[in-house]
All heavy atoms as an XYZ file, in Angstrom:
849
protein
N     -16.805     14.408     -0.524
C     -16.343     13.032     -0.687
C     -14.856     12.996     -1.003
O     -14.311     13.951     -1.550
C     -17.112     12.326     -1.802
C     -18.544     12.010     -1.444
C     -18.642     11.044     -0.288
O     -19.051     11.428      0.805
N     -18.239      9.802     -0.507
N     -14.227     11.879     -0.649
C     -12.811     11.666     -0.867
C     -12.622     10.537     -1.865
O     -13.284      9.498     -1.780
C     -12.080     11.331      0.438
C     -10.624     10.989      0.168
C     -12.184     12.497      1.412
N     -11.714     10.745     -2.802
C     -11.359      9.711     -3.759
C      -9.905      9.325     -3.589
O      -9.046     10.184     -3.369
C     -11.596     10.180     -5.195
C     -13.064     10.371     -5.545
C     -13.267     10.729     -7.001
O     -12.372     11.259     -7.654
N     -14.451     10.442     -7.507
N      -9.623      8.023     -3.683
C      -8.271      7.499     -3.619
C      -7.960      6.824     -4.947
O      -8.671      5.912     -5.357
C      -8.124      6.491     -2.479
C      -8.496      6.969     -1.073
C      -8.330      5.828     -0.072
C      -7.630      8.156     -0.664
N      -6.903      7.272     -5.597
C      -6.515      6.735     -6.891
C      -5.188      6.008     -6.755
O      -4.168      6.626     -6.457
C      -6.410      7.844     -7.953
C      -6.009      7.247     -9.301
C      -7.727      8.589     -8.074
N      -5.210      4.692     -6.984
C      -4.037      3.854     -6.840
C      -3.382      3.592     -8.188
O      -4.055      3.545     -9.215
C      -4.414      2.517     -6.200
C      -5.055      2.654     -4.836
C      -5.769      1.392     -4.412
O      -6.244      0.645     -5.296
O      -5.850      1.147     -3.195
N      -2.077      3.374     -8.161
C      -1.347      3.028     -9.361
C      -0.065      2.301     -8.984
O       0.359      2.339     -7.829
C      -1.023      4.268    -10.202
O      -0.173      5.153     -9.495
N       0.548      1.644     -9.956
C       1.834      1.013     -9.752
C       1.831     -0.497     -9.677
O       2.903     -1.115     -9.628
N       0.664     -1.119     -9.659
C       0.611     -2.569     -9.612
C       1.080     -3.183    -10.914
O       1.193     -2.513    -11.938
N       1.349     -4.483    -10.868
C       1.790     -5.169    -12.065
C       2.396     -6.515    -11.760
O       2.283     -7.033    -10.654
N       3.045     -7.078    -12.771
C       3.692     -8.381    -12.675
C       5.194     -8.197    -12.576
O       5.787     -7.432    -13.348
C       3.347     -9.231    -13.899
C       4.016    -10.588    -14.031
C       3.579    -11.503    -12.890
C       3.670    -11.210    -15.374
N       5.810     -8.887    -11.637
C       7.250     -8.771    -11.436
C       7.812    -10.119    -11.008
O       7.106    -10.933    -10.409
C       7.566     -7.683    -10.381
C       7.040     -8.093     -9.009
C       9.051     -7.389    -10.321
N       9.067    -10.366    -11.341
C       9.721    -11.599    -10.924
C      10.144    -11.535     -9.467
O      10.381    -10.461     -8.915
C      10.959    -11.874    -11.783
C      10.659    -12.375    -13.179
C      11.903    -12.872    -13.886
O      12.977    -12.282    -13.760
N      11.770    -13.952    -14.624
N      10.236    -12.700     -8.838
C      10.712    -12.764     -7.465
C      12.069    -12.087     -7.351
O      12.940    -12.258     -8.205
C      10.804    -14.216     -7.003
N      12.232    -11.312     -6.289
C      13.451    -10.568     -6.087
C      13.408     -9.165     -6.650
O      14.287     -8.350     -6.350
N      12.398     -8.872     -7.432
C      12.257     -7.562     -8.030
C      11.602     -6.566     -7.109
O      11.284     -6.861     -5.955
N      11.382     -5.370     -7.634
C      10.807     -4.279     -6.860
C       9.629     -3.656     -7.595
O       9.527     -3.720     -8.821
C      11.850     -3.196     -6.586
O      12.917     -3.684     -5.796
N       8.766     -3.044     -6.822
C       7.601     -2.371     -7.355
C       7.264     -1.223     -6.408
O       7.479     -1.335     -5.197
C       6.430     -3.347     -7.455
C       5.409     -3.211     -8.583
C       6.084     -3.227     -9.942
C       4.399     -4.339     -8.487
N       6.739     -0.155     -6.956
C       6.369      1.000     -6.148
C       4.908      1.352     -6.397
O       4.528      1.682     -7.518
C       7.256      2.193     -6.481
C       6.988      3.460     -5.656
C       7.998      4.529     -6.049
N       7.693      5.858     -5.547
C       8.141      6.362     -4.399
N       8.914      5.640     -3.608
N       7.823      7.605     -4.049
N       4.103      1.278     -5.357
C       2.700      1.631     -5.438
C       2.491      3.061     -4.960
O       3.205      3.541     -4.084
C       1.844      0.698     -4.578
C       1.973     -0.804     -4.812
C       1.010     -1.554     -3.897
C       1.722     -1.153     -6.267
N       1.513      3.724     -5.524
C       1.168      5.054     -5.073
C      -0.342      5.172     -4.923
O      -1.104      4.475     -5.593
C       1.689      6.129     -6.030
O       1.052      6.046     -7.290
N      -0.760      6.044     -4.045
C      -2.174      6.288     -3.810
C      -2.351      7.772     -3.552
O      -1.842      8.293     -2.558
C      -2.666      5.465     -2.616
S      -4.352      5.833     -2.103
N      -3.057      8.431     -4.445
C      -3.275      9.868     -4.343
C      -4.694     10.148     -3.865
O      -5.659      9.681     -4.472
C      -3.025     10.537     -5.684
N      -4.804     10.908     -2.805
C      -6.094     11.301     -2.264
C      -6.505     12.664     -2.802
O      -5.659     13.488     -3.148
C      -6.049     11.338     -0.739
N      -7.799     12.889     -2.871
C      -8.307     14.144     -3.397
C      -8.197     15.296     -2.406
O      -8.467     16.442     -2.764
C      -9.768     13.982     -3.847
O     -10.584     13.538     -2.778
N      -7.790     14.987     -1.193
C      -7.560     15.988     -0.172
C      -6.594     15.436      0.846
O      -6.273     14.249      0.818
C      -8.875     16.412      0.497
C      -9.611     15.282      1.200
C     -10.384     15.803      2.404
N      -9.494     16.312      3.417
C      -9.738     17.360      4.193
N     -10.871     18.031      4.059
N      -8.847     17.743      5.088
N      -6.136     16.284      1.748
C      -5.233     15.827      2.786
C      -5.945     14.850      3.715
O      -7.142     14.986      3.987
C      -4.684     17.013      3.577
O      -5.726     17.708      4.239
N      -5.198     13.853      4.190
C      -5.744     12.822      5.050
C      -4.882     12.693      6.304
O      -3.779     13.245      6.384
C      -5.800     11.477      4.319
C      -6.513     11.519      2.973
S      -8.263     11.949      3.102
C      -8.935     10.435      3.797
N      -5.390     11.963      7.272
C      -4.623     11.701      8.481
C      -3.803     10.429      8.290
O      -2.818     10.440      7.574
C      -5.552     11.625      9.688
C      -6.243     12.945      9.965
O      -7.475     13.016     10.014
N      -5.466     14.005     10.127
N      -4.207      9.333      8.909
C      -3.495      8.074      8.702
C      -3.727      7.561      7.284
O      -4.823      7.663      6.743
C      -3.962      7.019      9.700
C      -3.663      7.393     11.137
O      -2.828      8.289     11.372
O      -4.257      6.769     12.045
N      -2.691      6.995      6.694
C      -2.794      6.367      5.382
C      -2.031      5.052      5.431
O      -1.055      4.916      6.170
C      -2.227      7.263      4.278
C      -2.896      8.621      4.176
S      -2.293      9.628      2.783
C      -3.171      8.844      1.416
N      -2.479      4.089      4.653
C      -1.804      2.807      4.686
C      -2.180      1.904      3.546
O      -2.939      2.281      2.645
N      -1.627      0.697      3.596
C      -1.860     -0.312      2.579
C      -2.267     -1.624      3.213
O      -1.657     -2.069      4.194
C      -0.601     -0.535      1.729
C      -0.216      0.652      0.915
C       0.624      1.671      1.279
C      -0.657      0.951     -0.412
N       0.736      2.585      0.261
C      -0.040      2.169     -0.786
C      -1.499      0.315     -1.317
C      -0.251      2.750     -2.039
C      -1.709      0.900     -2.556
C      -1.090      2.097     -2.900
N      -3.294     -2.235      2.654
C      -3.729     -3.570      3.004
C      -3.586     -4.446      1.771
O      -3.501     -3.945      0.648
C      -5.190     -3.582      3.458
C      -5.453     -2.968      4.813
C      -5.367     -1.597      5.009
C      -5.806     -3.775      5.900
C      -5.621     -1.035      6.251
C      -6.067     -3.214      7.145
C      -5.972     -1.849      7.310
O      -6.236     -1.304      8.542
N      -3.580     -5.760      1.963
C      -3.555     -6.667      0.827
C      -4.415     -7.882      1.117
O      -4.620     -8.260      2.262
C      -2.126     -7.092      0.478
C      -1.449     -7.984      1.512
C      -0.001     -8.246      1.113
N       0.667     -9.136      2.054
C       1.958     -9.423      2.011
N       2.731     -8.897      1.069
N       2.488    -10.253      2.914
N      -4.904     -8.485      0.049
C      -5.722     -9.679      0.178
C      -5.404    -10.640     -0.951
O      -5.560    -10.304     -2.127
C      -7.210     -9.328      0.171
C      -8.113    -10.505      0.463
C      -9.537    -10.082      0.759
O      -9.985     -9.037      0.312
N     -10.246    -10.892      1.522
N      -4.954    -11.825     -0.584
C      -4.691    -12.883     -1.541
C      -5.922    -13.780     -1.630
O      -6.724    -13.837     -0.689
C      -3.475    -13.693     -1.119
N      -6.103    -14.492     -2.742
C      -7.261    -15.381     -2.882
C      -7.342    -16.380     -1.737
O      -6.356    -17.029     -1.399
C      -7.001    -16.085     -4.215
C      -6.174    -15.114     -4.985
C      -5.274    -14.475     -3.960
N      -8.519    -16.483     -1.134
C      -8.730    -17.412     -0.046
C      -8.155    -16.978      1.283
O      -8.211    -17.743      2.255
N      -7.615    -15.777      1.347
C      -7.001    -15.275      2.573
C      -7.742    -14.048      3.083
O      -8.456    -13.379      2.339
C      -5.530    -14.920      2.342
C      -4.682    -16.039      1.795
C      -4.505    -17.150      2.803
C      -3.554    -18.213      2.267
N      -3.356    -19.312      3.254
N      -7.568    -13.758      4.359
C      -8.142    -12.550      4.938
C      -7.337    -11.331      4.521
O      -6.129    -11.417      4.283
C      -8.165    -12.643      6.467
C      -9.147    -13.658      7.029
C      -9.240    -13.570      8.541
O      -8.274    -13.245      9.213
N     -10.416    -13.856      9.073
N      -8.013    -10.207      4.445
C      -7.312     -8.969      4.172
C      -6.433     -8.622      5.376
O      -6.869     -8.719      6.520
C      -8.302     -7.836      3.894
C      -7.643     -6.536      3.462
C      -8.672     -5.496      3.038
N      -9.460     -5.949      1.903
C     -10.318     -5.179      1.238
N     -10.488     -3.914      1.593
N     -11.010     -5.684      0.228
N      -5.199     -8.223      5.114
C      -4.270     -7.943      6.186
C      -3.611     -6.584      6.002
O      -3.404     -6.121      4.881
C      -3.187     -9.027      6.271
C      -2.298     -9.120      5.039
C      -1.172    -10.131      5.186
O      -0.963    -10.636      6.304
O      -0.500    -10.416      4.173
N      -3.278     -5.974      7.117
C      -2.561     -4.706      7.091
C      -1.116     -4.960      6.686
O      -0.442     -5.822      7.243
C      -2.613     -4.035      8.461
C      -1.834     -2.724      8.597
C      -2.473     -1.632      7.750
C      -1.768     -2.284     10.059
N      -0.641     -4.186      5.723
C       0.740     -4.279      5.270
C       1.593     -3.217      5.942
O       2.646     -3.512      6.507
C       0.840     -4.144      3.740
C       2.302     -4.162      3.288
C       0.051     -5.254      3.056
N       1.151     -1.984      5.870
C       1.894     -0.870      6.451
C       0.975      0.312      6.649
O      -0.009      0.473      5.934
C       3.073     -0.475      5.551
N       1.302      1.131      7.625
C       0.530      2.337      7.894
C       1.487      3.469      8.238
O       2.571      3.234      8.793
C      -0.484      2.107      9.044
C       0.238      1.798     10.349
C      -1.404      3.306      9.204
N       1.092      4.678      7.890
C       1.879      5.857      8.222
C       0.936      6.957      8.677
O      -0.094      7.208      8.059
C       2.749      6.312      7.021
C       3.648      7.486      7.417
C       1.888      6.647      5.813
C       4.730      7.790      6.386
N       1.270      7.595      9.784
C       0.442      8.666     10.312
C       0.770      9.975      9.616
O       1.734     10.088      8.864
C       0.641      8.828     11.823
O       1.965      9.332     12.074
C       0.461      7.505     12.548
N      -0.042     10.985      9.891
C       0.205     12.300      9.312
C       1.543     12.864      9.759
O       2.141     13.674      9.047
C      -0.927     13.264      9.678
O      -1.040     13.404     11.088
N       2.010     12.427     10.930
C       3.288     12.878     11.447
C       4.480     12.064     10.981
O       5.621     12.407     11.296
N       4.224     10.979     10.247
C       5.301     10.189      9.694
C       5.659      8.922     10.445
O       6.584      8.207     10.041
N       4.958      8.610     11.529
C       5.215      7.359     12.238
C       4.721      6.182     11.409
O       3.658      6.254     10.797
C       4.523      7.360     13.594
O       5.043      8.381     14.431
N       5.483      5.096     11.391
C       5.150      3.946     10.549
C       5.046      2.663     11.348
O       5.611      2.528     12.431
C       6.199      3.750      9.442
O       7.483      3.506     10.044
C       6.286      4.981      8.554
N       4.324      1.710     10.786
C       4.209      0.380     11.347
C       4.053     -0.601     10.192
O       3.369     -0.301      9.211
C       3.022      0.279     12.297
C       3.031     -1.006     13.094
O       4.069     -1.442     13.584
N       1.861     -1.620     13.245
N       4.689     -1.781     10.324
C       4.683     -2.771      9.254
C       4.285     -4.139      9.765
O       4.541     -4.494     10.915
C       6.076     -2.900      8.624
C       6.598     -1.659      7.971
C       7.349     -0.732      8.684
C       6.353     -1.408      6.620
C       7.841      0.413      8.081
C       6.843     -0.267      6.008
C       7.583      0.638      6.741
O       8.074      1.773      6.125
N       3.673     -4.910      8.885
C       3.451     -6.311      9.180
C       4.800     -7.018      9.264
O       5.744     -6.668      8.551
C       2.590     -6.955      8.097
N       4.896     -8.016     10.138
C       6.158     -8.729     10.308
C       6.665     -9.330      8.993
O       7.875     -9.387      8.752
C       6.010     -9.838     11.346
C       5.894     -9.309     12.761
O       6.282     -8.145     12.999
O       5.424    -10.058     13.627
N       5.752     -9.756      8.146
C       6.121    -10.430      6.912
C       6.809     -9.523      5.894
O       7.444    -10.014      4.961
C       4.891    -11.076      6.263
O       3.912    -10.100      5.963
N       6.688     -8.206      6.063
C       7.274     -7.281      5.092
C       8.341     -6.384      5.686
O       8.959     -5.604      4.944
C       6.191     -6.413      4.415
C       5.099     -7.282      3.815
C       5.600     -5.414      5.408
N       8.588     -6.484      6.972
C       9.596     -5.643      7.606
C      10.958     -5.856      6.966
O      11.392     -6.980      6.744
C       9.677     -5.936      9.103
C       8.520     -5.385      9.902
C       8.670     -5.687     11.393
C       7.514     -5.116     12.189
N       7.610     -5.455     13.630
N      11.621     -4.758      6.672
C      12.928     -4.817      6.043
C      12.882     -4.902      4.537
O      13.917     -4.737      3.882
N      11.706     -5.158      3.970
C      11.562     -5.262      2.523
C      10.678     -4.157      1.949
O      10.965     -3.645      0.872
C      10.974     -6.617      2.132
C      11.825     -7.806      2.533
C      11.290     -9.090      1.921
N       9.932     -9.383      2.362
C       8.881     -9.510      1.545
N       9.041     -9.363      0.237
N       7.681     -9.805      2.042
N       9.605     -3.839      2.643
C       8.671     -2.813      2.197
C       8.879     -1.536      3.001
O       9.185     -1.593      4.201
C       7.225     -3.265      2.384
C       6.780     -4.370      1.475
C       7.677     -5.090      0.696
C       5.428     -4.688      1.399
C       7.253     -6.116     -0.136
C       4.992     -5.707      0.569
C       5.902     -6.419     -0.196
N       8.666     -0.404      2.341
C       8.819      0.881      3.004
C       7.686      1.808      2.583
O       7.455      2.005      1.394
C      10.174      1.498      2.677
C      11.328      0.633      3.073
C      11.886     -0.271      2.183
C      11.856      0.702      4.352
C      12.937     -1.091      2.547
C      12.911     -0.116      4.731
C      13.454     -1.011      3.833
N       6.999      2.361      3.580
C       5.899      3.268      3.322
C       6.356      4.703      3.551
O       7.138      4.987      4.455
C       4.675      2.927      4.199
C       3.445      3.720      3.754
C       4.974      3.147      5.681
C       2.152      3.238      4.415
N       5.871      5.600      2.713
C       6.203      7.011      2.841
C       5.033      7.837      2.330
O       4.092      7.299      1.744
C       7.481      7.348      2.064
O       7.313      7.108      0.679
N       5.096      9.136      2.563
C       4.029      9.999      2.078
C       4.565     11.355      1.679
O       5.596     11.813      2.181
C       2.920     10.145      3.139
C       3.348     10.838      4.424
C       2.271     10.687      5.497
N       1.049     11.403      5.160
C      -0.130     11.206      5.742
N      -0.251     10.283      6.693
N      -1.185     11.921      5.375
N       3.866     11.983      0.767
C       4.163     13.326      0.321
C       2.909     14.145      0.597
O       1.935     14.082     -0.157
C       4.514     13.342     -1.165
C       4.949     14.712     -1.647
O       4.616     15.723     -0.998
O       5.628     14.779     -2.694
N       2.926     14.875      1.680
C       1.731     15.608      2.090
C       1.349     16.721      1.112
O       0.176     17.076      1.006
C       1.927     16.178      3.493
C       1.945     15.112      4.559
O       1.347     14.050      4.401
N       2.629     15.384      5.663
N       2.329     17.261      0.405
C       2.030     18.292     -0.582
C       1.195     17.737     -1.728
O       0.453     18.472     -2.382
C       3.316     18.910     -1.121
N       1.321     16.425     -1.983
C       0.579     15.770     -3.050
C      -0.556     14.896     -2.531
O      -1.230     14.236     -3.326
C       1.521     14.918     -3.899
C       2.616     15.700     -4.606
C       3.499     14.779     -5.424
C       4.577     15.554     -6.151
N       5.463     14.663     -6.952
N      -0.755     14.872     -1.218
C      -1.776     14.017     -0.597
C      -1.607     12.560     -1.028
O      -2.585     11.850     -1.264
C      -3.190     14.496     -0.948
C      -3.458     15.918     -0.527
O      -2.991     16.358      0.524
N      -4.210     16.652     -1.334
N      -0.369     12.114     -1.118
C      -0.062     10.814     -1.691
C       0.746      9.952     -0.733
O       1.665     10.437     -0.067
C       0.705     10.978     -3.011
O      -0.106     11.705     -3.939
C       1.060      9.628     -3.617
N       0.397      8.670     -0.681
C       1.151      7.694      0.082
C       1.765      6.698     -0.893
O       1.162      6.358     -1.921
C       0.265      6.974      1.128
C      -0.854      6.186      0.453
C       1.101      6.071      2.013
N       2.972      6.226     -0.581
C       3.696      5.296     -1.435
C       4.031      4.028     -0.665
O       4.174      4.038      0.555
C       5.002      5.913     -1.934
C       4.839      7.226     -2.653
C       4.966      8.429     -1.966
C       4.565      7.268     -4.012
C       4.815      9.641     -2.618
C       4.415      8.469     -4.674
C       4.545      9.658     -3.976
O       4.399     10.854     -4.631
N       4.171      2.953     -1.399
C       4.666      1.709     -0.829
C       5.753      1.174     -1.748
O       5.464      0.706     -2.847
C       3.551      0.674     -0.670
C       3.965     -0.627      0.020
C       4.324     -0.365      1.485
C       2.866     -1.678     -0.076
N       6.994      1.278     -1.298
C       8.119      0.726     -2.026
C       8.290     -0.719     -1.605
O       8.524     -0.999     -0.430
C       9.393      1.521     -1.738
C      10.643      0.989     -2.424
C      10.588      1.121     -3.922
O      10.239      2.178     -4.448
N      10.914      0.044     -4.629
N       8.174     -1.639     -2.551
C       8.244     -3.061     -2.272
C       9.504     -3.632     -2.911
O       9.644     -3.619     -4.135
C       7.003     -3.780     -2.795
C       5.702     -3.228     -2.229
S       4.243     -4.155     -2.782
C       4.251     -3.722     -4.523
N      10.407     -4.116     -2.088
C      11.662     -4.694     -2.551
C      11.740     -6.171     -2.207
O      11.015     -6.660     -1.347
C      12.851     -3.959     -1.919
C      12.882     -2.488     -2.234
O      12.608     -2.076     -3.362
N      13.237     -1.676     -1.235
N      12.646     -6.868     -2.876
C      12.852     -8.297     -2.634
C      11.528     -9.049     -2.612
O      11.249     -9.838     -1.708
C      13.599     -8.496     -1.307
O      14.852     -7.842     -1.321
N      10.729     -8.806     -3.618
C       9.390     -9.380     -3.666
C       9.428    -10.897     -3.750
O      10.296    -11.488     -4.399
C       8.620     -8.809     -4.850
C       8.074     -7.396     -4.620
C       7.723     -6.737     -5.936
C       6.850     -7.445     -3.703
N       8.474    -11.510     -3.075
C       8.327    -12.956     -3.033
C       6.977    -13.350     -3.616
O       6.049    -12.551     -3.611
C       8.413    -13.456     -1.583
C       9.660    -13.044     -0.831
C       9.564    -13.482      0.631
C      10.802    -13.075      1.408
N      10.712    -13.489      2.835
N       6.845    -14.588     -4.106
C       5.543    -15.034     -4.599
C       4.431    -14.880     -3.560
O       3.275    -14.631     -3.925
C       5.784    -16.503     -4.937
C       7.229    -16.559     -5.301
C       7.895    -15.587     -4.358
N       4.769    -15.001     -2.288
C       3.794    -14.850     -1.218
C       3.245    -13.427     -1.112
O       2.242    -13.207     -0.438
C       4.403    -15.236      0.141
C       5.059    -16.606      0.158
C       6.539    -16.534     -0.180
O       7.350    -16.296      0.739
O       6.879    -16.721     -1.372
N       3.890    -12.474     -1.762
C       3.408    -11.099     -1.762
C       2.301    -10.875     -2.787
O       1.701     -9.799     -2.815
C       4.557    -10.127     -2.050
C       5.620    -10.137     -0.967
O       5.265    -10.183      0.229
O       6.821    -10.102     -1.315
N       2.051    -11.857     -3.621
C       1.006    -11.742     -4.631
C      -0.350    -11.524     -3.968
O      -0.776    -12.310     -3.125
C       0.956    -12.994     -5.506
O       2.179    -13.111     -6.244
C      -0.210    -12.937     -6.489
N      -1.019    -10.451     -4.344
C      -2.301    -10.094     -3.746
C      -2.834     -8.839     -4.422
O      -2.135     -8.186     -5.200
C      -2.147     -9.838     -2.245
N      -4.071     -8.516     -4.112
C      -4.609     -7.215     -4.466
C      -4.286     -6.276     -3.317
O      -4.591     -6.576     -2.158
C      -6.122     -7.256     -4.712
C      -6.661     -5.857     -4.989
C      -6.444     -8.184     -5.876
N      -3.663     -5.178     -3.631
C      -3.266     -4.209     -2.623
C      -4.244     -3.046     -2.618
O      -4.535     -2.457     -3.661
C      -1.844     -3.709     -2.887
C      -0.781     -4.711     -2.505
C      -0.631     -5.889     -3.227
C       0.055     -4.498     -1.409
C       0.319     -6.834     -2.869
C       1.014     -5.425     -1.050
C       1.137     -6.592     -1.780
O       2.092     -7.516     -1.418
N      -4.740     -2.712     -1.429
C      -5.729     -1.663     -1.264
C      -5.167     -0.510     -0.452
O      -4.608     -0.713      0.628
C      -6.971     -2.195     -0.551
C      -7.714     -3.268     -1.305
C      -7.411     -4.613     -1.118
C      -8.727     -2.930     -2.195
C      -8.098     -5.604     -1.802
C      -9.422     -3.913     -2.878
C      -9.104     -5.244     -2.679
O      -9.791     -6.219     -3.351
N      -5.341      0.675     -0.960
C      -4.989      1.874     -0.215
C      -6.096      2.196      0.779
O      -7.284      2.032      0.483
C      -4.790      3.041     -1.182
S      -4.369      4.608     -0.391
N      -5.705      2.640      1.952
C      -6.647      3.069      2.976
C      -6.211      4.425      3.513
O      -5.023      4.649      3.751
C      -6.708      2.052      4.124
C      -7.580      2.492      5.269
C      -8.957      2.295      5.238
C      -7.035      3.112      6.390
C      -9.769      2.708      6.280
C      -7.842      3.528      7.439
C      -9.209      3.322      7.385
O     -10.008      3.731      8.427
N      -7.175      5.304      3.700
C      -6.873      6.622      4.252
C      -8.019      7.078      5.124
O      -9.178      6.742      4.872
C      -6.619      7.625      3.128
N      -7.680      7.844      6.147
C      -8.701      8.282      7.099
C      -8.686      9.791      7.283
O      -7.638     10.404      7.442
C      -8.498      7.596      8.449
C      -9.553      7.955      9.482
C      -9.309      7.216     10.786
N      -8.030      7.584     11.387
C      -7.831      8.675     12.122
N      -8.841      9.521     12.335
N      -6.640      8.920     12.621
N      -9.851     10.373      7.224
C     -10.086     11.753      7.600
C     -11.509     11.796      8.115
O     -12.456     11.771      7.329
C      -9.901     12.716      6.426
C     -10.159     14.154      6.794
C      -9.199     14.893      7.464
C     -11.370     14.766      6.484
C      -9.433     16.214      7.821
C     -11.604     16.082      6.838
C     -10.635     16.811      7.507
N     -11.646     11.807      9.440
C     -12.922     11.689     10.135
C     -13.452     10.263     10.009
O     -13.724      9.595     11.013
C     -13.967     12.713      9.639
C     -13.427     14.136      9.822
C     -15.282     12.527     10.405
C     -14.351     15.214      9.291
N     -13.564      9.772      8.787
C     -13.936      8.398      8.513
C     -12.897      7.799      7.569
O     -12.042      8.509      7.055
C     -15.330      8.279      7.903
C     -15.507      9.060      6.619
C     -16.546      8.432      5.732
N     -16.074      7.183      5.174
C     -16.722      6.477      4.248
N     -17.899      6.898      3.801
N     -16.212      5.349      3.788
N     -12.991      6.488      7.345
C     -12.037      5.821      6.492
C     -12.520      5.666      5.071
O     -13.722      5.608      4.804
N     -11.564      5.591      4.143
C     -11.846      5.417      2.729
C     -10.941      4.342      2.155
O      -9.812      4.154      2.610
C     -11.626      6.726      1.960
C     -12.524      7.852      2.400
C     -12.164      8.667      3.463
C     -13.744      8.089      1.768
C     -12.992      9.703      3.884
C     -14.572      9.120      2.183
C     -14.200      9.921      3.239
O     -15.024     10.942      3.652
N     -11.449      3.653      1.136
C     -10.695      2.590      0.475
C     -10.484      2.900     -0.995
O     -11.361      3.443     -1.664
C     -11.441      1.259      0.566
C     -11.477      0.670      1.941
C     -12.486      0.777      2.846
C     -10.469     -0.126      2.556
N     -12.165      0.093      3.996
C     -10.932     -0.473      3.843
C      -9.217     -0.588      2.143
C     -10.195     -1.255      4.728
C      -8.481     -1.362      3.021
C      -8.967     -1.691      4.292
N      -9.321      2.530     -1.496
C      -9.071      2.594     -2.917
C      -9.685      1.398     -3.615
O     -10.209      0.480     -2.985
N      -9.627      1.395     -4.937
C     -10.212      0.310     -5.727
C      -9.404     -0.981     -5.645
O      -9.947     -2.063     -5.855
C     -10.320      0.735     -7.194
C     -11.248      1.904     -7.449
C     -12.671      1.467     -7.735
O     -13.018      0.287     -7.614
N     -13.512      2.416     -8.120
N      -8.140     -0.870     -5.342
C      -7.252     -2.020     -5.294
C      -6.440     -2.136     -6.566
O      -6.927     -1.841     -7.652
N      -5.199     -2.570     -6.425
C      -4.328     -2.785     -7.573
C      -3.635     -4.132     -7.423
O      -3.164     -4.489     -6.341
C      -3.301     -1.637     -7.713
O      -2.529     -1.817     -8.898
C      -2.365     -1.557     -6.509
N      -3.600     -4.896     -8.506
C      -3.064     -6.253     -8.473
C      -1.548     -6.245     -8.520
O      -0.945     -5.579     -9.364
C      -3.607     -7.068     -9.648
C      -3.045     -8.487     -9.746
C      -3.569     -9.391     -8.656
O      -4.771     -9.556     -8.502
N      -2.649     -9.980     -7.889
N      -0.943     -6.990     -7.610
C       0.488     -7.238     -7.620
C       0.687     -8.740     -7.745
O       0.174     -9.509     -6.928
C       1.173     -6.723     -6.341
C       2.628     -7.180     -6.284
C       1.083     -5.207     -6.276
N       1.400     -9.160     -8.769
C       1.680    -10.573     -8.997
C       3.178    -10.791     -9.075
O       3.866    -10.141     -9.866
C       1.009    -11.052    -10.279
N       3.679    -11.707     -8.257
C       5.104    -12.003     -8.212
C       5.320    -13.436     -8.672
O       4.806    -14.377     -8.061
C       5.680    -11.815     -6.802
C       7.189    -12.034     -6.814
C       5.347    -10.430     -6.272
N       6.065    -13.606     -9.742
C       6.318    -14.927    -10.296
C       7.624    -15.492     -9.755
O       8.577    -14.759     -9.488
C       6.368    -14.870    -11.818
O       7.424    -14.035    -12.264
N       7.676    -16.808     -9.611
C       8.862    -17.469     -9.101
C       9.770    -17.936    -10.214
O       9.392    -17.919    -11.393
C       8.471    -18.650     -8.214
O       7.710    -19.591     -8.946
């Protein structure tokens, strides 16, 4: 079994920054972040392949940056210029043969 441990969520003012991390219990292939706000569908925020290729939702391009440290089996999401619209529960996702989900970490951005 694979476990994903997320950290870094919290409360921040608009314009601030936050860095999320997700550590897997083993090496994974694709890793990424999804988010879900109350009353909204869960949406893909960013994804990074094992080779380092990235893709971002249009709403976060230029503000959020995804990276990974394969030696630590960890994926990061650097969130800059945060907006109230970024408020959501952020979920780590990772795939190795099958997909796995983290527990989710709350990010709240105040105006």
